Biopython code that builds the backbone (N, CA, C, O; Angstrom):
import numpy as np
from Bio.PDB.StructureBuilder import StructureBuilder

atoms = [
    (1, "MET", "N", (80.100, 37.580, -64.428)),
    (1, "MET", "CA", (80.654, 37.863, -63.137)),
    (1, "MET", "C", (80.847, 36.552, -62.384)),
    (1, "MET", "O", (79.927, 35.737, -62.320)),
    (2, "ARG", "N", (82.007, 36.343, -61.824)),
    (2, "ARG", "CA", (82.289, 35.131, -61.124)),
    (2, "ARG", "C", (81.776, 35.175, -59.676)),
    (2, "ARG", "O", (82.002, 36.159, -58.971)),
    (3, "PRO", "N", (81.086, 34.116, -59.232)),
    (3, "PRO", "CA", (80.563, 34.115, -57.853)),
    (3, "PRO", "C", (81.713, 34.131, -56.801)),
    (3, "PRO", "O", (82.788, 33.566, -57.002)),
    (4, "ILE", "N", (81.417, 34.803, -55.691)),
    (4, "ILE", "CA", (82.361, 34.830, -54.564)),
    (4, "ILE", "C", (82.105, 33.660, -53.646)),
    (4, "ILE", "O", (80.969, 33.428, -53.232)),
    (5, "ASP", "N", (83.139, 32.927, -53.327)),
    (5, "ASP", "CA", (82.984, 31.748, -52.496)),
    (5, "ASP", "C", (83.383, 32.064, -51.038)),
    (5, "ASP", "O", (84.552, 32.324, -50.752)),
    (6, "ARG", "N", (82.422, 32.038, -50.150)),
    (6, "ARG", "CA", (82.682, 32.251, -48.765)),
    (6, "ARG", "C", (82.575, 30.932, -48.036)),
    (6, "ARG", "O", (81.731, 30.105, -48.380)),
    (7, "LYS", "N", (83.405, 30.718, -47.044)),
    (7, "LYS", "CA", (83.492, 29.438, -46.369)),
    (7, "LYS", "C", (83.277, 29.599, -44.841)),
    (7, "LYS", "O", (83.490, 30.665, -44.264)),
    (8, "VAL", "N", (82.849, 28.496, -44.235)),
    (8, "VAL", "CA", (82.866, 28.371, -42.798)),
    (8, "VAL", "C", (84.011, 27.433, -42.487)),
    (8, "VAL", "O", (84.032, 26.289, -42.941)),
    (9, "LYS", "N", (84.973, 27.926, -41.703)),
    (9, "LYS", "CA", (86.123, 27.074, -41.338)),
    (9, "LYS", "C", (85.936, 26.632, -39.898)),
    (9, "LYS", "O", (85.905, 27.451, -38.980)),
    (10, "ILE", "N", (85.814, 25.329, -39.715)),
    (10, "ILE", "CA", (85.633, 24.755, -38.380)),
    (10, "ILE", "C", (86.939, 24.100, -37.994)),
    (10, "ILE", "O", (87.367, 23.142, -38.637)),
    (11, "ARG", "N", (87.589, 24.612, -36.934)),
    (11, "ARG", "CA", (88.882, 24.155, -36.528)),
    (11, "ARG", "C", (88.787, 22.885, -35.658)),
    (11, "ARG", "O", (87.714, 22.316, -35.452)),
    (12, "LYS", "N", (89.972, 22.472, -35.157)),
    (12, "LYS", "CA", (90.115, 21.228, -34.399)),
    (12, "LYS", "C", (89.330, 21.253, -33.067)),
    (12, "LYS", "O", (89.385, 22.225, -32.314)),
    (13, "GLY", "N", (88.614, 20.174, -32.807)),
    (13, "GLY", "CA", (87.957, 19.963, -31.456)),
    (13, "GLY", "C", (86.717, 20.752, -31.247)),
    (13, "GLY", "O", (86.239, 20.840, -30.116)),
    (14, "VAL", "N", (86.165, 21.334, -32.275)),
    (14, "VAL", "CA", (84.940, 22.155, -32.126)),
    (14, "VAL", "C", (83.743, 21.222, -31.882)),
    (14, "VAL", "O", (83.648, 20.156, -32.490)),
    (15, "ILE", "N", (82.838, 21.631, -30.994)),
    (15, "ILE", "CA", (81.611, 20.880, -30.741)),
    (15, "ILE", "C", (80.432, 21.720, -31.202)),
    (15, "ILE", "O", (80.195, 22.803, -30.668)),
    (16, "LEU", "N", (79.684, 21.226, -32.199)),
    (16, "LEU", "CA", (78.501, 21.863, -32.686)),
    (16, "LEU", "C", (77.335, 20.980, -32.253)),
    (16, "LEU", "O", (77.201, 19.850, -32.723)),
    (17, "SER", "N", (76.474, 21.503, -31.342)),
    (17, "SER", "CA", (75.339, 20.757, -30.843)),
    (17, "SER", "C", (74.243, 20.679, -31.929)),
    (17, "SER", "O", (74.288, 21.392, -32.931)),
    (18, "PRO", "N", (73.270, 19.801, -31.698)),
    (18, "PRO", "CA", (72.182, 19.666, -32.696)),
    (18, "PRO", "C", (71.466, 21.035, -32.890)),
    (18, "PRO", "O", (71.281, 21.810, -31.953)),
    (19, "GLY", "N", (71.079, 21.277, -34.162)),
    (19, "GLY", "CA", (70.286, 22.434, -34.495)),
    (19, "GLY", "C", (71.017, 23.743, -34.627)),
    (19, "GLY", "O", (70.382, 24.788, -34.769)),
    (20, "VAL", "N", (72.354, 23.718, -34.583)),
    (20, "VAL", "CA", (73.115, 24.957, -34.757)),
    (20, "VAL", "C", (72.997, 25.453, -36.188)),
    (20, "VAL", "O", (73.074, 24.665, -37.131)),
    (21, "THR", "N", (72.810, 26.762, -36.352)),
    (21, "THR", "CA", (72.728, 27.383, -37.678)),
    (21, "THR", "C", (73.865, 28.392, -37.825)),
    (21, "THR", "O", (74.055, 29.256, -36.969)),
    (22, "ILE", "N", (74.613, 28.274, -38.913)),
    (22, "ILE", "CA", (75.691, 29.230, -39.198)),
    (22, "ILE", "C", (75.308, 29.918, -40.485)),
    (22, "ILE", "O", (75.324, 29.272, -41.532)),
    (23, "MET", "N", (74.971, 31.171, -40.469)),
    (23, "MET", "CA", (74.577, 31.877, -41.690)),
    (23, "MET", "C", (75.750, 32.508, -42.355)),
    (23, "MET", "O", (76.590, 33.128, -41.704)),
    (24, "THR", "N", (75.816, 32.358, -43.641)),
    (24, "THR", "CA", (77.000, 32.876, -44.395)),
    (24, "THR", "C", (76.572, 33.995, -45.365)),
    (24, "THR", "O", (77.352, 34.405, -46.224)),
    (25, "HIS", "N", (75.366, 34.469, -45.225)),
    (25, "HIS", "CA", (74.893, 35.547, -46.117)),
    (25, "HIS", "C", (73.932, 36.457, -45.415)),
    (25, "HIS", "O", (73.460, 36.162, -44.316)),
    (26, "THR", "N", (73.642, 37.569, -46.054)),
    (26, "THR", "CA", (72.671, 38.528, -45.584)),
    (26, "THR", "C", (71.705, 38.846, -46.693)),
    (26, "THR", "O", (71.604, 38.096, -47.664)),
    (27, "HIS", "N", (71.008, 39.921, -46.570)),
    (27, "HIS", "CA", (70.073, 40.363, -47.630)),
    (27, "HIS", "C", (69.984, 41.885, -47.582)),
    (27, "HIS", "O", (70.433, 42.529, -46.634)),
    (28, "ASN", "N", (69.400, 42.426, -48.620)),
    (28, "ASN", "CA", (69.184, 43.916, -48.686)),
    (28, "ASN", "C", (67.719, 44.165, -48.852)),
    (28, "ASN", "O", (67.361, 45.058, -49.621)),
    (29, "PHE", "N", (66.828, 43.441, -48.188)),
    (29, "PHE", "CA", (65.396, 43.572, -48.398)),
    (29, "PHE", "C", (64.885, 44.945, -47.937)),
    (29, "PHE", "O", (63.788, 45.345, -48.329)),
    (30, "GLU", "N", (65.661, 45.683, -47.105)),
    (30, "GLU", "CA", (65.167, 47.005, -46.686)),
    (30, "GLU", "C", (65.257, 48.030, -47.835)),
    (30, "GLU", "O", (64.689, 49.116, -47.725)),
    (31, "LYS", "N", (65.940, 47.712, -48.902)),
    (31, "LYS", "CA", (66.060, 48.645, -50.001)),
    (31, "LYS", "C", (65.063, 48.223, -51.094)),
    (31, "LYS", "O", (64.917, 47.039, -51.397)),
    (32, "ALA", "N", (64.396, 49.201, -51.662)),
    (32, "ALA", "CA", (63.336, 48.974, -52.661)),
    (32, "ALA", "C", (63.870, 48.196, -53.884)),
    (32, "ALA", "O", (63.145, 47.379, -54.451)),
    (33, "ASN", "N", (65.101, 48.438, -54.284)),
    (33, "ASN", "CA", (65.636, 47.810, -55.468)),
    (33, "ASN", "C", (66.661, 46.684, -55.121)),
    (33, "ASN", "O", (67.711, 46.576, -55.754)),
    (34, "TRP", "N", (66.334, 45.882, -54.134)),
    (34, "TRP", "CA", (67.312, 44.891, -53.633)),
    (34, "TRP", "C", (67.719, 43.879, -54.685)),
    (34, "TRP", "O", (68.822, 43.337, -54.618)),
    (35, "ARG", "N", (66.855, 43.609, -55.658)),
    (35, "ARG", "CA", (67.220, 42.631, -56.686)),
    (35, "ARG", "C", (68.420, 43.103, -57.519)),
    (35, "ARG", "O", (69.245, 42.285, -57.926)),
    (36, "GLU", "N", (68.522, 44.403, -57.772)),
    (36, "GLU", "CA", (69.562, 44.933, -58.587)),
    (36, "GLU", "C", (70.812, 45.279, -57.796)),
    (36, "GLU", "O", (71.905, 45.223, -58.360)),
    (37, "THR", "N", (70.713, 45.634, -56.524)),
    (37, "THR", "CA", (71.842, 46.105, -55.801)),
    (37, "THR", "C", (72.361, 45.161, -54.745)),
    (37, "THR", "O", (73.446, 45.373, -54.204)),
    (38, "GLY", "N", (71.599, 44.112, -54.436)),
    (38, "GLY", "CA", (71.863, 43.265, -53.274)),
    (38, "GLY", "C", (73.204, 42.638, -53.158)),
    (38, "GLY", "O", (73.534, 41.736, -53.928)),
    (39, "LYS", "N", (74.002, 43.088, -52.210)),
    (39, "LYS", "CA", (75.216, 42.403, -51.820)),
    (39, "LYS", "C", (74.829, 41.438, -50.699)),
    (39, "LYS", "O", (74.561, 41.856, -49.572)),
    (40, "ILE", "N", (74.804, 40.185, -51.012)),
    (40, "ILE", "CA", (74.349, 39.219, -50.001)),
    (40, "ILE", "C", (75.443, 38.460, -49.354)),
    (40, "ILE", "O", (75.211, 37.801, -48.341)),
    (41, "LEU", "N", (76.624, 38.516, -49.884)),
    (41, "LEU", "CA", (77.749, 37.789, -49.287)),
    (41, "LEU", "C", (78.645, 38.700, -48.470)),
    (41, "LEU", "O", (78.990, 39.799, -48.905)),
    (42, "PRO", "N", (79.024, 38.237, -47.272)),
    (42, "PRO", "CA", (79.910, 39.065, -46.446)),
    (42, "PRO", "C", (81.333, 39.115, -47.063)),
    (42, "PRO", "O", (81.660, 38.349, -47.970)),
    (43, "ASP", "N", (82.146, 40.023, -46.550)),
    (43, "ASP", "CA", (83.464, 40.220, -47.108)),
    (43, "ASP", "C", (84.584, 39.318, -46.576)),
    (43, "ASP", "O", (85.738, 39.451, -46.982)),
    (44, "ARG", "N", (84.235, 38.392, -45.659)),
    (44, "ARG", "CA", (85.275, 37.483, -45.165)),
    (44, "ARG", "C", (84.651, 36.173, -44.721)),
    (44, "ARG", "O", (83.437, 36.084, -44.532)),
    (45, "ASN", "N", (85.481, 35.165, -44.556)),
    (45, "ASN", "CA", (85.026, 33.830, -44.096)),
    (45, "ASN", "C", (84.623, 33.847, -42.613)),
    (45, "ASN", "O", (85.006, 34.742, -41.860)),
    (46, "THR", "N", (83.853, 32.847, -42.223)),
    (46, "THR", "CA", (83.526, 32.637, -40.843)),
    (46, "THR", "C", (84.461, 31.570, -40.263)),
    (46, "THR", "O", (84.634, 30.518, -40.879)),
    (47, "VAL", "N", (85.065, 31.814, -39.099)),
    (47, "VAL", "CA", (86.019, 30.877, -38.492)),
    (47, "VAL", "C", (85.492, 30.497, -37.112)),
    (47, "VAL", "O", (85.246, 31.366, -36.276)),
    (48, "ILE", "N", (85.321, 29.215, -36.878)),
    (48, "ILE", "CA", (84.994, 28.676, -35.542)),
    (48, "ILE", "C", (86.303, 28.043, -35.039)),
    (48, "ILE", "O", (86.716, 26.976, -35.493)),
    (49, "ASN", "N", (86.927, 28.727, -34.103)),
    (49, "ASN", "CA", (88.288, 28.364, -33.699)),
    (49, "ASN", "C", (88.338, 27.111, -32.828)),
    (49, "ASN", "O", (87.308, 26.600, -32.388)),
    (50, "ASP", "N", (89.575, 26.621, -32.586)),
    (50, "ASP", "CA", (89.811, 25.366, -31.875)),
    (50, "ASP", "C", (89.024, 25.280, -30.526)),
    (50, "ASP", "O", (88.985, 26.234, -29.749)),
    (51, "TYR", "N", (88.421, 24.130, -30.299)),
    (51, "TYR", "CA", (87.774, 23.709, -29.073)),
    (51, "TYR", "C", (86.587, 24.607, -28.638)),
    (51, "TYR", "O", (86.206, 24.604, -27.467)),
    (52, "ALA", "N", (86.021, 25.355, -29.566)),
    (52, "ALA", "CA", (84.814, 26.145, -29.230)),
    (52, "ALA", "C", (83.661, 25.146, -29.038)),
    (52, "ALA", "O", (83.649, 24.053, -29.606)),
    (53, "PHE", "N", (82.704, 25.569, -28.219)),
    (53, "PHE", "CA", (81.499, 24.767, -27.993)),
    (53, "PHE", "C", (80.291, 25.665, -28.333)),
    (53, "PHE", "O", (80.160, 26.773, -27.813)),
    (54, "ILE", "N", (79.431, 25.164, -29.202)),
    (54, "ILE", "CA", (78.241, 25.937, -29.593)),
    (54, "ILE", "C", (77.002, 25.099, -29.203)),
    (54, "ILE", "O", (76.800, 23.993, -29.704)),
    (55, "GLY", "N", (76.179, 25.663, -28.291)),
    (55, "GLY", "CA", (75.020, 24.949, -27.725)),
    (55, "GLY", "C", (73.902, 24.719, -28.674)),
    (55, "GLY", "O", (73.892, 25.273, -29.773)),
    (56, "VAL", "N", (72.923, 23.885, -28.267)),
    (56, "VAL", "CA", (71.788, 23.470, -29.031)),
    (56, "VAL", "C", (71.018, 24.707, -29.586)),
    (56, "VAL", "O", (70.757, 25.669, -28.863)),
    (57, "ASN", "N", (70.678, 24.644, -30.858)),
    (57, "ASN", "CA", (69.864, 25.644, -31.553)),
    (57, "ASN", "C", (70.445, 27.062, -31.546)),
    (57, "ASN", "O", (69.698, 28.019, -31.751)),
    (58, "ALA", "N", (71.742, 27.226, -31.321)),
    (58, "ALA", "CA", (72.334, 28.525, -31.390)),
    (58, "ALA", "C", (72.391, 28.965, -32.865)),
    (58, "ALA", "O", (72.509, 28.128, -33.760)),
    (59, "ILE", "N", (72.305, 30.279, -33.108)),
    (59, "ILE", "CA", (72.378, 30.813, -34.449)),
    (59, "ILE", "C", (73.562, 31.792, -34.500)),
    (59, "ILE", "O", (73.653, 32.736, -33.715)),
    (60, "ILE", "N", (74.462, 31.528, -35.457)),
    (60, "ILE", "CA", (75.606, 32.373, -35.717)),
    (60, "ILE", "C", (75.216, 33.170, -36.981)),
    (60, "ILE", "O", (75.103, 32.591, -38.062)),
    (61, "THR", "N", (75.012, 34.496, -36.849)),
    (61, "THR", "CA", (74.582, 35.308, -38.005)),
    (61, "THR", "C", (75.759, 35.673, -38.927)),
    (61, "THR", "O", (76.922, 35.451, -38.591)),
    (62, "HIS", "N", (75.428, 36.226, -40.073)),
    (62, "HIS", "CA", (76.458, 36.604, -41.021)),
    (62, "HIS", "C", (77.448, 37.646, -40.515)),
    (62, "HIS", "O", (78.565, 37.760, -41.019)),
    (63, "SER", "N", (77.004, 38.426, -39.479)),
    (63, "SER", "CA", (77.865, 39.495, -38.991)),
    (63, "SER", "C", (78.922, 38.991, -37.997)),
    (63, "SER", "O", (79.857, 39.723, -37.674)),
    (64, "CYS", "N", (78.783, 37.748, -37.508)),
    (64, "CYS", "CA", (79.798, 37.130, -36.649)),
    (64, "CYS", "C", (80.733, 36.363, -37.559)),
    (64, "CYS", "O", (80.307, 35.428, -38.237)),
    (65, "LYS", "N", (82.011, 36.746, -37.586)),
    (65, "LYS", "CA", (82.972, 36.098, -38.461)),
    (65, "LYS", "C", (84.011, 35.297, -37.680)),
    (65, "LYS", "O", (84.869, 34.650, -38.281)),
    (66, "TYR", "N", (83.943, 35.332, -36.326)),
    (66, "TYR", "CA", (84.963, 34.656, -35.546)),
    (66, "TYR", "C", (84.346, 34.216, -34.205)),
    (66, "TYR", "O", (83.791, 35.015, -33.451)),
    (67, "VAL", "N", (84.470, 32.926, -33.957)),
    (67, "VAL", "CA", (84.114, 32.385, -32.658)),
    (67, "VAL", "C", (85.406, 31.874, -32.069)),
    (67, "VAL", "O", (86.054, 30.998, -32.642)),
    (68, "GLY", "N", (85.789, 32.422, -30.913)),
    (68, "GLY", "CA", (87.133, 32.277, -30.403)),
    (68, "GLY", "C", (87.566, 30.941, -29.853)),
    (68, "GLY", "O", (86.742, 30.062, -29.601)),
    (69, "LEU", "N", (88.859, 30.792, -29.668)),
    (69, "LEU", "CA", (89.483, 29.634, -29.089)),
    (69, "LEU", "C", (88.873, 29.334, -27.718)),
    (69, "LEU", "O", (88.821, 30.210, -26.855)),
    (70, "HIS", "N", (88.416, 28.110, -27.524)),
    (70, "HIS", "CA", (87.848, 27.604, -26.255)),
    (70, "HIS", "C", (86.624, 28.413, -25.779)),
    (70, "HIS", "O", (86.285, 28.395, -24.596)),
    (71, "SER", "N", (85.955, 29.134, -26.731)),
    (71, "SER", "CA", (84.781, 29.938, -26.318)),
    (71, "SER", "C", (83.588, 29.012, -26.229)),
    (71, "SER", "O", (83.600, 27.889, -26.733)),
    (72, "VAL", "N", (82.528, 29.534, -25.553)),
    (72, "VAL", "CA", (81.266, 28.807, -25.362)),
    (72, "VAL", "C", (80.139, 29.688, -25.778)),
    (72, "VAL", "O", (80.066, 30.846, -25.365)),
    (73, "ILE", "N", (79.227, 29.153, -26.612)),
    (73, "ILE", "CA", (77.993, 29.825, -26.997)),
    (73, "ILE", "C", (76.840, 29.070, -26.365)),
    (73, "ILE", "O", (76.699, 27.867, -26.586)),
    (74, "GLY", "N", (76.025, 29.736, -25.596)),
    (74, "GLY", "CA", (74.905, 29.110, -24.904)),
    (74, "GLY", "C", (73.812, 28.632, -25.841)),
    (74, "GLY", "O", (73.673, 29.144, -26.951)),
    (75, "ALA", "N", (73.024, 27.639, -25.394)),
    (75, "ALA", "CA", (71.947, 27.086, -26.192)),
    (75, "ALA", "C", (70.934, 28.197, -26.536)),
    (75, "ALA", "O", (70.609, 29.034, -25.694)),
    (76, "GLY", "N", (70.463, 28.187, -27.737)),
    (76, "GLY", "CA", (69.424, 29.144, -28.181)),
    (76, "GLY", "C", (69.916, 30.557, -28.391)),
    (76, "GLY", "O", (69.099, 31.442, -28.647)),
    (77, "SER", "N", (71.200, 30.816, -28.298)),
    (77, "SER", "CA", (71.729, 32.152, -28.461)),
    (77, "SER", "C", (71.754, 32.578, -29.896)),
    (77, "SER", "O", (71.856, 31.746, -30.798)),
    (78, "VAL", "N", (71.660, 33.903, -30.126)),
    (78, "VAL", "CA", (71.762, 34.484, -31.459)),
    (78, "VAL", "C", (73.018, 35.367, -31.436)),
    (78, "VAL", "O", (73.017, 36.434, -30.822)),
    (79, "VAL", "N", (74.068, 34.926, -32.094)),
    (79, "VAL", "CA", (75.388, 35.611, -32.034)),
    (79, "VAL", "C", (75.465, 36.556, -33.230)),
    (79, "VAL", "O", (75.406, 36.136, -34.385)),
    (80, "THR", "N", (75.602, 37.863, -32.911)),
    (80, "THR", "CA", (75.645, 38.867, -33.994)),
    (80, "THR", "C", (76.996, 39.551, -34.093)),
    (80, "THR", "O", (77.245, 40.317, -35.024)),
    (81, "LYS", "N", (77.882, 39.269, -33.115)),
    (81, "LYS", "CA", (79.220, 39.899, -33.097)),
    (81, "LYS", "C", (80.291, 38.816, -32.938)),
    (81, "LYS", "O", (79.999, 37.692, -32.533)),
    (82, "ASP", "N", (81.550, 39.180, -33.269)),
    (82, "ASP", "CA", (82.620, 38.232, -33.051)),
    (82, "ASP", "C", (82.810, 37.913, -31.575)),
    (82, "ASP", "O", (82.698, 38.785, -30.714)),
    (83, "VAL", "N", (83.094, 36.667, -31.308)),
    (83, "VAL", "CA", (83.272, 36.196, -29.917)),
    (83, "VAL", "C", (84.771, 35.988, -29.668)),
    (83, "VAL", "O", (85.400, 35.163, -30.330)),
    (84, "PRO", "N", (85.354, 36.748, -28.695)),
    (84, "PRO", "CA", (86.759, 36.609, -28.435)),
    (84, "PRO", "C", (87.112, 35.250, -27.813)),
    (84, "PRO", "O", (86.235, 34.522, -27.349)),
    (85, "ASP", "N", (88.411, 34.926, -27.815)),
    (85, "ASP", "CA", (88.908, 33.699, -27.204)),
    (85, "ASP", "C", (88.525, 33.647, -25.730)),
    (85, "ASP", "O", (88.490, 34.673, -25.051)),
    (86, "TYR", "N", (88.236, 32.431, -25.238)),
    (86, "TYR", "CA", (88.008, 32.155, -23.793)),
    (86, "TYR", "C", (86.826, 32.927, -23.193)),
    (86, "TYR", "O", (86.853, 33.230, -22.000)),
    (87, "GLU", "N", (85.806, 33.251, -23.967)),
    (87, "GLU", "CA", (84.610, 33.911, -23.432)),
    (87, "GLU", "C", (83.398, 33.050, -23.582)),
    (87, "GLU", "O", (83.309, 32.217, -24.484)),
    (88, "ILE", "N", (82.418, 33.268, -22.644)),
    (88, "ILE", "CA", (81.156, 32.582, -22.676)),
    (88, "ILE", "C", (80.103, 33.622, -23.062)),
    (88, "ILE", "O", (79.985, 34.664, -22.418)),
    (89, "TRP", "N", (79.337, 33.329, -24.119)),
    (89, "TRP", "CA", (78.330, 34.242, -24.606)),
    (89, "TRP", "C", (76.961, 33.516, -24.644)),
    (89, "TRP", "O", (76.870, 32.328, -24.956)),
    (90, "ALA", "N", (75.917, 34.279, -24.317)),
    (90, "ALA", "CA", (74.565, 33.698, -24.371)),
    (90, "ALA", "C", (73.524, 34.817, -24.517)),
    (90, "ALA", "O", (73.794, 35.985, -24.239)),
    (91, "GLY", "N", (72.349, 34.426, -24.953)),
    (91, "GLY", "CA", (71.247, 35.405, -25.043)),
    (91, "GLY", "C", (70.871, 35.734, -26.452)),
    (91, "GLY", "O", (71.443, 35.213, -27.409)),
    (92, "ASN", "N", (69.856, 36.648, -26.577)),
    (92, "ASN", "CA", (69.389, 37.098, -27.857)),
    (92, "ASN", "C", (69.177, 38.608, -27.789)),
    (92, "ASN", "O", (68.191, 39.067, -27.211)),
    (93, "PRO", "N", (70.088, 39.384, -28.371)),
    (93, "PRO", "CA", (71.353, 38.956, -28.992)),
    (93, "PRO", "C", (72.343, 38.504, -27.930)),
    (93, "PRO", "O", (72.280, 38.933, -26.778)),
    (94, "ALA", "N", (73.272, 37.617, -28.344)),
    (94, "ALA", "CA", (74.260, 37.088, -27.404)),
    (94, "ALA", "C", (75.200, 38.174, -26.920)),
    (94, "ALA", "O", (75.568, 39.072, -27.677)),
    (95, "LYS", "N", (75.586, 38.091, -25.661)),
    (95, "LYS", "CA", (76.585, 38.974, -25.061)),
    (95, "LYS", "C", (77.411, 38.182, -24.087)),
    (95, "LYS", "O", (77.034, 37.085, -23.675)),
    (96, "LYS", "N", (78.527, 38.739, -23.728)),
    (96, "LYS", "CA", (79.464, 38.083, -22.806)),
    (96, "LYS", "C", (78.813, 37.910, -21.440)),
    (96, "LYS", "O", (78.312, 38.871, -20.856)),
    (97, "ILE", "N", (78.824, 36.659, -20.929)),
    (97, "ILE", "CA", (78.289, 36.424, -19.579)),
    (97, "ILE", "C", (79.331, 35.816, -18.660)),
    (97, "ILE", "O", (79.080, 35.636, -17.468)),
    (98, "GLY", "N", (80.518, 35.491, -19.212)),
    (98, "GLY", "CA", (81.578, 34.927, -18.417)),
    (98, "GLY", "C", (82.831, 34.661, -19.191)),
    (98, "GLY", "O", (82.926, 34.975, -20.378)),
    (99, "ILE", "N", (83.826, 34.062, -18.495)),
    (99, "ILE", "CA", (85.031, 33.701, -19.114)),
    (99, "ILE", "C", (85.347, 32.203, -18.858)),
    (99, "ILE", "O", (84.867, 31.612, -17.890)),
    (100, "VAL", "N", (86.134, 31.636, -19.716)),
    (100, "VAL", "CA", (86.589, 30.277, -19.550)),
    (100, "VAL", "C", (88.018, 30.354, -19.006)),
    (100, "VAL", "O", (88.860, 31.066, -19.553)),
    (101, "ASP", "N", (88.282, 29.618, -17.928)),
    (101, "ASP", "CA", (89.620, 29.576, -17.328)),
    (101, "ASP", "C", (90.597, 29.005, -18.361)),
    (101, "ASP", "O", (90.401, 27.898, -18.864)),
    (102, "GLU", "N", (91.665, 29.782, -18.677)),
    (102, "GLU", "CA", (92.604, 29.343, -19.682)),
    (102, "GLU", "C", (93.445, 28.161, -19.257)),
    (102, "GLU", "O", (94.150, 27.594, -20.093)),
    (103, "ASN", "N", (93.406, 27.763, -18.004)),
    (103, "ASN", "CA", (94.197, 26.627, -17.514)),
    (103, "ASN", "C", (93.370, 25.412, -17.674)),
    (103, "ASN", "O", (93.811, 24.315, -17.332)),
]
sb = StructureBuilder()
sb.init_structure("model")
sb.init_model(0)
sb.init_chain("A")
sb.init_seg("    ")
for serial, (resi, resn, name, xyz) in enumerate(atoms, 1):
    if name == "N":
        sb.init_residue(resn, " ", resi, " ")
    sb.init_atom(name, np.array(xyz, "f"), 0.0, 1.0, " ", f" {name:<3s}", serial, name[0])
structure = sb.get_structure()
């Protein structure tokens, strides 16, 4: 069986602060037979779009596949969902706390 290659695509002008973690896999440890059945790779690539800013020690989990254009992720945040363009997300789990002015 050929391994599946998943990528993290970081676009133009992205700022990744120190300690940022981008997870590209998951696990099936909740299932008793995880060694035999474990699908650990997600079904699509992770994209960090143009001019996104990701704060210190933020964690982007495997379930987040898109960080939007000009979006901001707060320091220490745990991002579990896709972040739309021009939004500010923070917290654990991260949620929308504001918007970035498109001008």
